[in-house]
C-alpha positions as CSV (number, residue, x, y, z in Angstrom):
1,X,26.5,27.6,9.2
2,X,27.4,31.0,11.1
3,X,28.8,33.7,9.1
4,X,32.9,34.4,8.7
5,X,32.1,37.7,9.7
6,X,32.1,37.1,13.0
7,X,36.0,36.2,13.2
8,X,39.0,38.1,11.6
9,X,39.0,37.5,7.9
10,X,40.4,34.6,7.1
11,X,43.3,34.1,4.7
12,X,42.9,31.2,2.4
13,X,46.3,30.5,0.6
14,X,48.9,27.7,-0.6
15,X,50.6,25.7,1.9
16,X,54.4,26.5,2.7
17,X,56.7,24.3,3.9
18,X,56.2,25.5,7.6
19,X,52.4,24.6,7.6
20,X,53.2,21.1,8.0
21,X,52.8,20.9,11.8
22,X,49.6,22.1,11.7
23,X,48.3,20.3,8.8
24,X,49.7,17.2,10.3
25,X,47.6,18.0,13.7
26,X,44.6,18.5,11.5
27,X,45.0,15.5,9.4
28,X,45.4,13.4,12.5
29,X,41.8,14.3,13.4
30,X,40.2,13.8,10.2
31,X,42.0,10.2,9.8
32,X,39.7,7.4,10.7
33,X,41.1,4.7,8.2
34,X,44.8,5.1,9.1
35,X,46.7,6.7,11.8
36,X,48.7,9.6,10.3
37,X,51.9,9.0,10.9
38,X,54.5,11.7,11.5
39,X,57.6,10.4,8.6
40,X,55.0,9.1,6.1
41,X,53.3,12.5,6.2
42,X,56.6,14.5,6.0
43,X,57.6,13.1,2.9
44,X,54.1,13.4,1.5
45,X,53.6,16.7,2.8
46,X,56.8,17.7,0.6
47,X,55.6,15.7,-2.5
48,X,52.5,17.2,-2.6
49,X,54.1,20.9,-2.1
50,X,55.8,19.8,-5.2
51,X,53.2,18.3,-7.5
52,X,51.8,20.2,-10.5
53,X,48.5,18.2,-10.0
54,X,48.1,18.6,-6.2
55,X,46.3,21.8,-4.3
56,X,47.3,22.4,-1.1
57,X,45.5,25.2,0.6
58,X,44.9,26.5,4.4
59,X,42.8,28.6,6.0
60,X,45.0,30.9,8.4
61,X,43.2,33.2,10.8
62,X,46.0,35.6,12.2
63,X,49.2,33.4,12.2
64,X,47.3,29.9,12.8
65,X,46.6,27.2,10.3
66,X,42.7,26.6,11.2
67,X,42.0,24.2,8.3
68,X,43.1,22.9,5.0
69,X,42.3,21.2,1.6
70,X,44.2,19.1,-0.5
71,X,42.8,18.1,-4.0
72,X,44.3,16.7,-7.4
73,X,43.2,17.4,-10.8
74,X,44.3,15.3,-13.7
75,X,42.8,14.8,-18.0
76,X,40.1,12.5,-17.9
77,X,38.0,11.3,-21.2
78,X,34.3,11.3,-19.6
79,X,34.3,14.8,-18.9
80,X,35.5,16.0,-22.1
81,X,39.0,17.5,-20.2
82,X,40.5,17.6,-16.8
83,X,38.5,16.9,-13.7
84,X,39.6,17.8,-9.8
85,X,39.1,15.4,-6.7
86,X,39.0,17.0,-2.9
87,X,40.5,14.4,-1.4
88,X,40.8,15.9,2.1
89,X,39.4,18.4,4.0
90,X,39.6,19.4,7.6
91,X,38.9,22.3,9.8
92,X,40.0,22.2,13.8
93,X,36.8,21.4,15.8
94,X,36.7,24.6,17.6
95,X,36.4,26.5,14.6
96,X,33.7,24.7,12.3
97,X,30.7,26.0,11.3
98,X,32.2,29.5,10.7
99,X,32.5,29.2,7.2
100,X,36.0,28.0,6.6
101,X,35.2,24.9,5.0
102,X,33.1,26.9,2.5
103,X,36.2,29.1,1.9
104,X,38.7,26.0,1.2
105,X,35.7,25.0,-1.2
106,X,35.4,27.9,-2.8
107,X,39.2,28.9,-3.6
108,X,39.7,25.2,-4.5
109,X,37.1,25.2,-7.2
110,X,38.3,28.7,-8.5
111,X,42.1,27.2,-8.4
112,X,41.1,24.2,-10.7
113,X,38.4,26.3,-13.2
114,X,41.6,28.3,-13.6
115,X,43.2,25.2,-15.2
116,X,40.1,24.0,-17.2
117,X,38.8,21.4,-14.5
118,X,35.0,20.8,-15.7
119,X,34.5,18.6,-12.6
120,X,35.1,18.2,-8.8
121,X,34.1,15.4,-7.2
122,X,35.0,14.5,-3.8
123,X,33.7,11.1,-1.2
124,X,32.8,11.7,2.4
125,X,31.0,9.4,4.8
126,X,30.8,12.3,7.8
127,X,30.1,15.7,6.0
128,X,27.6,15.0,3.2
129,X,25.3,17.7,4.6
130,X,28.1,20.1,4.2
131,X,28.5,19.4,0.7
132,X,25.0,19.5,-0.3
133,X,24.9,22.9,1.3
134,X,27.4,24.5,-0.9
135,X,26.1,22.9,-3.9
136,X,27.4,19.0,-4.9
137,X,24.8,16.7,-5.2
138,X,24.8,13.2,-4.6
139,X,26.0,11.1,-8.1
140,X,27.8,7.5,-7.7
141,X,28.7,5.0,-5.2
142,X,32.3,5.3,-3.6
143,X,33.8,2.2,-3.5
144,X,37.1,1.5,-2.1
145,X,39.6,-1.8,-1.1
146,X,42.4,-1.6,1.4
147,X,46.0,-2.9,0.0
């Protein structure tokens, strides 16, 4: 991974309604199971911004959103407190390997730790090496059923 220092300092911040088009473009590049359609995206984006258990962060350089992280936290029994799940992490192809994904993950961890979260989990099919490099460990199988 290249250091972020060779780029202008990125801003990691909560997403705003105006970020919708940029997040939509990034989500379309991330999705492999379902195509991301604009209409459902628009209503889901608004729901996420209004949901107290959701965190949507963006990585911004200048006036461009180059990445986002969507995560959720919720109560759990097994961890003796709340846990968090990273649902989506995407960085624009030309800006990968410059530390933006790591900054988004770190900001999410700080955010949810402040709410008492005890553990952050995620599933990935293409970025296992990235998550291992930033301190995550393989722990369980990921199973799914399309409905």
